[in-house]
N, CA, C and O atoms as a printed pandas DataFrame, in Angstrom:
     atom_number atom_name residue_name chain_id  residue_number  x_coord  y_coord  z_coord
0              1         N          UNK        A               1    8.227   -7.445    7.944
1              2        CA          UNK        A               1    6.779   -7.290    7.825
2              3         C          UNK        A               1    6.320   -7.749    6.450
3              4         O          UNK        A               1    6.695   -7.174    5.428
4              5         N          UNK        A               2    5.517   -8.775    6.443
5              6        CA          UNK        A               2    5.116   -9.352    5.166
6              7         C          UNK        A               2    4.106   -8.508    4.406
7              8         O          UNK        A               2    4.082   -8.550    3.176
8              9         N          UNK        A               3    3.269   -7.743    5.102
9             10        CA          UNK        A               3    2.283   -6.956    4.377
10            11         C          UNK        A               3    2.961   -5.907    3.500
11            12         O          UNK        A               3    2.411   -5.516    2.470
12            13         N          UNK        A               4    4.157   -5.444    3.898
13            14        CA          UNK        A               4    4.896   -4.500    3.062
14            15         C          UNK        A               4    5.214   -5.114    1.707
15            16         O          UNK        A               4    5.005   -4.481    0.672
16            17         N          UNK        A               5    5.719   -6.344    1.709
17            18        CA          UNK        A               5    6.049   -7.027    0.463
18            19         C          UNK        A               5    4.806   -7.240   -0.384
19            20         O          UNK        A               5    4.846   -7.088   -1.605
20            21         N          UNK        A               6    3.705   -7.591    0.263
21            22        CA          UNK        A               6    2.447   -7.791   -0.449
22            23         C          UNK        A               6    2.004   -6.506   -1.145
23            24         O          UNK        A               6    1.662   -6.516   -2.327
24            25         N          UNK        A               7    2.012   -5.403   -0.401
25            26        CA          UNK        A               7    1.560   -4.138   -0.981
26            27         C          UNK        A               7    2.520   -3.630   -2.051
27            28         O          UNK        A               7    2.079   -3.103   -3.073
28            29         N          UNK        A               8    3.819   -3.780   -1.833
29            30        CA          UNK        A               8    4.791   -3.353   -2.849
30            31         C          UNK        A               8    4.566   -4.136   -4.139
31            32         O          UNK        A               8    4.591   -3.565   -5.229
32            33         N          UNK        A               9    4.346   -5.448   -4.013
33            34        CA          UNK        A               9    4.058   -6.271   -5.184
34            35         C          UNK        A               9    2.768   -5.861   -5.861
35            36         O          UNK        A               9    2.694   -5.789   -7.088
36            37         N          UNK        A              10    1.752   -5.594   -5.058
37            38        CA          UNK        A              10    0.455   -5.187   -5.608
38            39         C          UNK        A              10    0.569   -3.842   -6.310
39            40         O          UNK        A              10    0.023   -3.661   -7.399
40            41         N          UNK        A              11    1.273   -2.899   -5.695
41            42        CA          UNK        A              11    1.466   -1.587   -6.310
42            43         C          UNK        A              11    2.224   -1.715   -7.630
43            44         O          UNK        A              11    1.902   -1.034   -8.604
44            45         N          UNK        A              12    3.232   -2.590   -7.660
45            46        CA          UNK        A              12    4.011   -2.782   -8.884
46            47         C          UNK        A              12    3.141   -3.338  -10.004
47            48         O          UNK        A              12    3.241   -2.893  -11.148
48            49         N          UNK        A              13    2.289   -4.306   -9.682
49            50        CA          UNK        A              13    1.396   -4.901  -10.685
50            51         C          UNK        A              13    0.400   -3.864  -11.191
51            52         O          UNK        A              13    0.186   -3.739  -12.397
52            53         N          UNK        A              14   -0.208   -3.120  -10.268
53            54        CA          UNK        A              14   -1.184   -2.108  -10.670
54            55         C          UNK        A              14   -0.530   -1.003  -11.494
55            56         O          UNK        A              14   -1.121   -0.508  -12.454
56            57         N          UNK        A              15    0.677   -0.620  -11.125
57            58        CA          UNK        A              15    1.394    0.402  -11.895
58            59         C          UNK        A              15    1.699   -0.107  -13.306
59            60         O          UNK        A              15    1.587    0.633  -14.284
60            61         N          UNK        A              16    2.084   -1.374  -13.391
61            62        CA          UNK        A              16    2.407   -1.968  -14.692
62            63         C          UNK        A              16    1.180   -2.072  -15.593
63            64         O          UNK        A              16    1.278   -1.911  -16.809
64            65         N          UNK        A              17    0.012   -2.344  -14.980
65            66        CA          UNK        A              17   -1.210   -2.479  -15.772
66            67         C          UNK        A              17   -1.875   -1.131  -16.021
67            68         O          UNK        A              17   -2.796   -1.031  -16.832
68            69         N          UNK        A              18   -1.410   -0.089  -15.323
69            70        CA          UNK        A              18   -1.963    1.244  -15.523
70            71         C          UNK        A              18   -3.326    1.438  -14.888
71            72         O          UNK        A              18   -4.078    2.324  -15.296
72            73         N          UNK        A              19   -3.658    0.624  -13.895
73            74        CA          UNK        A              19   -4.950    0.750  -13.213
74            75         C          UNK        A              19   -4.831    1.820  -12.131
75            76         O          UNK        A              19   -4.590    1.509  -10.964
76            77         N          UNK        A              20   -5.001    3.079  -12.524
77            78        CA          UNK        A              20   -4.735    4.177  -11.600
78            79         C          UNK        A              20   -5.745    4.242  -10.462
79            80         O          UNK        A              20   -5.388    4.646   -9.355
80            81         N          UNK        A              21   -6.988    3.859  -10.702
81            82        CA          UNK        A              21   -7.996    3.902   -9.630
82            83         C          UNK        A              21   -7.643    2.899   -8.529
83            84         O          UNK        A              21   -7.651    3.241   -7.347
84            85         N          UNK        A              22   -7.336    1.672   -8.917
85            86        CA          UNK        A              22   -6.958    0.658   -7.935
86            87         C          UNK        A              22   -5.619    1.014   -7.285
87            88         O          UNK        A              22   -5.415    0.771   -6.095
88            89         N          UNK        A              23   -4.723    1.586   -8.066
89            90        CA          UNK        A              23   -3.418    2.002   -7.550
90            91         C          UNK        A              23   -3.603    3.052   -6.454
91            92         O          UNK        A              23   -2.973    2.977   -5.399
92            93         N          UNK        A              24   -4.464    4.019   -6.710
93            94        CA          UNK        A              24   -4.733    5.086   -5.744
94            95         C          UNK        A              24   -5.345    4.521   -4.463
95            96         O          UNK        A              24   -4.943    4.899   -3.363
96            97         N          UNK        A              25   -6.314    3.617   -4.604
97            98        CA          UNK        A              25   -6.965    3.026   -3.427
98            99         C          UNK        A              25   -5.977    2.187   -2.614
99           100         O          UNK        A              25   -5.982    2.237   -1.384
100          101         N          UNK        A              26   -5.134    1.423   -3.299
101          102        CA          UNK        A              26   -4.134    0.601   -2.612
102          103         C          UNK        A              26   -3.133    1.481   -1.879
103          104         O          UNK        A              26   -2.748    1.192   -0.745
104          105         N          UNK        A              27   -2.714    2.559   -2.536
105          106        CA          UNK        A              27   -1.760    3.483   -1.928
106          107         C          UNK        A              27   -2.345    4.118   -0.670
107          108         O          UNK        A              27   -1.660    4.242    0.345
108          109         N          UNK        A              28   -3.625    4.523   -0.740
109          110        CA          UNK        A              28   -4.280    5.130    0.426
110          111         C          UNK        A              28   -4.391    4.138    1.575
111          112         O          UNK        A              28   -4.164    4.501    2.730
112          113         N          UNK        A              29   -4.739    2.884    1.270
113          114        CA          UNK        A              29   -4.846    1.891    2.335
114          115         C          UNK        A              29   -3.473    1.588    2.937
115          116         O          UNK        A              29   -3.355    1.322    4.133
116          117         N          UNK        A              30   -2.441    1.631    2.100
117          118        CA          UNK        A              30   -1.077    1.426    2.592
118          119         C          UNK        A              30   -0.674    2.570    3.520
119          120         O          UNK        A              30   -0.081    2.334    4.573
120          121         N          UNK        A              31   -0.990    3.800    3.140
121          122        CA          UNK        A              31   -0.702    4.952    4.009
122          123         C          UNK        A              31   -1.419    4.828    5.346
123          124         O          UNK        A              31   -0.845    5.126    6.394
124          125         N          UNK        A              32   -2.675    4.388    5.311
125          126        CA          UNK        A              32   -3.426    4.206    6.555
126          127         C          UNK        A              32   -2.780    3.157    7.439
127          128         O          UNK        A              32   -2.715    3.331    8.656
128          129         N          UNK        A              33   -2.301    2.072    6.850
129          130        CA          UNK        A              33   -1.623    1.039    7.631
130          131         C          UNK        A              33   -0.352    1.592    8.274
131          132         O          UNK        A              33   -0.056    1.286    9.429
132          133         N          UNK        A              34    0.396    2.402    7.531
133          134        CA          UNK        A              34    1.609    3.002    8.089
134          135         C          UNK        A              34    1.266    3.959    9.226
135          136         O          UNK        A              34    1.977    4.006   10.230
136          137         N          UNK        A              35    0.187    4.719    9.079
137          138        CA          UNK        A              35   -0.235    5.635   10.150
138          139         C          UNK        A              35   -0.597    4.859   11.403
139          140         O          UNK        A              35   -0.212    5.242   12.508
140          141         N          UNK        A              36   -1.342    3.764   11.234
141          142        CA          UNK        A              36   -1.736    2.927   12.373
142          143         C          UNK        A              36   -0.484    2.341   13.039
143          144         O          UNK        A              36   -0.359    2.349   14.264
144          145         N          UNK        A              37    0.431    1.838   12.220
145          146        CA          UNK        A              37    1.674    1.268   12.738
146          147         C          UNK        A              37    2.512    2.304   13.457
147          148         O          UNK        A              37    3.094    2.020   14.504
148          149         N          UNK        A              38    2.578    3.503   12.901
149          150        CA          UNK        A              38    3.374    4.573   13.503
150          151         C          UNK        A              38    2.787    5.001   14.843
151          152         O          UNK        A              38    3.523    5.282   15.789
152          153         N          UNK        A              39    1.464    5.049   14.921
153          154        CA          UNK        A              39    0.840    5.470   16.176
154          155         C          UNK        A              39    1.032    4.425   17.273
155          156         O          UNK        A              39    1.084    4.763   18.455
156          157         N          UNK        A              40    1.138    3.156   16.879
157          158        CA          UNK        A              40    1.383    2.110   17.871
158          159         C          UNK        A              40    2.818    2.161   18.397
159          160         O          UNK        A              40    3.074    1.785   19.541
160          161         N          UNK        A              41    3.752    2.626   17.564
161          162        CA          UNK        A              41    5.154    2.708   17.977
162          163         C          UNK        A              41    5.394    3.820   18.988
163          164         O          UNK        A              41    6.323    3.737   19.791
164          165         N          UNK        A              42    4.574    4.848   18.958
165          166        CA          UNK        A              42    4.788    6.023   19.820
166          167         C          UNK        A              42    4.503    5.695   21.287
167          168         O          UNK        A              42    4.632    6.564   22.150
């Protein structure tokens, strides 16, 4: 899944720059994507 690599890279960059607001928003959107993916697997 390529979006995983994209988000992991984005999270790493945001963590490195210390942008906690963007980091939090990215993390929440990533969690939502995992929830959507998990519900489709069931």
